[in-house]
Steps between C-alpha positions, in 0.01 A plus 500: 500500500394336823628156579259221421291410804516168676203318649446199720420210272161345571335179391256533212192476718622779724580731211159429350331597827698822511387586151135422563484677834669808360294523182159370599422820684556714191244778471229485239558872458834423339333271251218745432752777445658305216618638167294717274446328167570814297800410283565223254789328329730198522713458814800266478626346826840329517563212740682167508218358713276479193713200402443312826276195455144551632603781736577738215152464354337557839698819560427623149127449549511760780692743280257442216216575739570868441333464160176417679525819704607698195371333180693754293829352620671189365773324700795340319773273637871539442657174617876499559698214654630587847864448402465755218261740667717790616708504181193490276306769685806726530555480125138585429478789747838632392364523146198695632271203433386199696190408701268754659511328839811326629526239774830591669711255704632658821860466381412687178312796648811711571613467139178624341440762770845660471478490121178702505305234313191497723205736513422635850182335627429702816169609348406158362345365818235709680551601863235257630683208335843619611384463860474122440848462350782344699747788558792265568493343155367793299760741635754286317341625178599858575803679356603857579168559673285378211290183489616321186346159563260313727529152643398213276611211722726430798581140588704329771724198446452154646643150500286252300538123491357199325356285780542177307870553429575592861318186615697283257822657626398440861548863605287760673445855368815694595485763772864617489792490261644176635175313443462669160838373384427153636161488327639628169765226491259227612241584235756471221655184644165322547300628201755618243320836486660837586446571867470878462449759228570871528609755242871452427573640153638841408277492193233600753726731698243762603242258649789284628621783724152537646469126560848475647420782745298241690826338608651833604186612685450154644843510662448853631734662249477802274702638211538849649448688823506872567589569140804271507542161334503202737557227242751313717287506814511167691128440443541545124792258495293243689217540249726463196673201660165329562391559141831358373457184708161438343629581151804274537303213655420347163136491605389844381340566163755706304505624143125559478331839493198564719253398230673163458529405866149618577374270227699215654346569841151495347585157355614360834867497399645733768486450874502856634510859382564845645295742291248781526171359619295613200717284272351191664160581353643436152647165606216320676143414420327534167457233236856508370706485821546150649582655840191628681475738795441210739835354393698805613606631840630847581667682786719793593855490368732269700750773588612644837273808488127516430528752217506461126527724200186592313445542130279780379368654183356843434284640222578827329416698186742542211596868468470467123156339499248671277220389734613640835155618609350162417785321681434710812132417473597131494697546825187640666324180399790277610506644850127486555387251765345256252801491268739454791300205630503349154874554466561345842310189392683485166834527676383210716473700822873467561600863486465817699331710237486874460191547718588233755 
């Protein structure tokens, strides 16, 4: 499998402009050439995002929109917590059961592809729609020359901060590691709140590795080169050393999983976070979150290089689904211009989607 791509981290406004400019020119022909409402049945779609406050419902409304295009089809959620997702889906697929459509984290794609658990979807999207798809991201969904999945979402990482807590601590938003460490310590000393939260538990090992890659990429390192491991490369050592300094500072939130520290951030109880940018949409705004969008700042990661990791998800069809034709018809709908615009809005315009 190809190594996960890295992208320059942008501020939210910039990423939003990229999404709008790339998608707003989508052809009406793609929308008009949508799915044929010829088959019926119940389609189950698995995703941990269905559990995300507010955002999950918005994304689901786009998925459920297929029923308007094809009234014979009924969409059904399968909600699985992110920490349990791979294990749960693997068990279901291994037993020749499970959802019809699977949202697949990038770190999980190789497992299901090599195990032969996905239905090829080369013929699911018509040629006129394929011309609008981003080849860089969608090529990741290929295995042994076959398209097994298409892009659902690709999101960069960013540094977020609570403006009020930084002001109380008397620090400016960090632009490098030295100022990050200083700010983290000052926030805890002046407010009693953790200065920084990032994933740090092996209970979330798979997403932790993706998140931690920001430190490796940010310091210009890599785990392998030319087919050989480079674990002890100087850049990697610098990245691990920097992470350890933050962890050992006594000012980092430790012992919480991502759900817990994201909730704390939404309550104004954490100074800064390094996380994928779409996660912020679940933490700010709305009636239940004390922290609003105006209370939060964001920037590129404060590391020596301008690159970050990116987190992505793909959508594929269960090989053992009894509704494969209907599932492929749904994909035609999903990658029509109108559905993609709706999905971009539901994902808060913070991702480089399949047709962007």
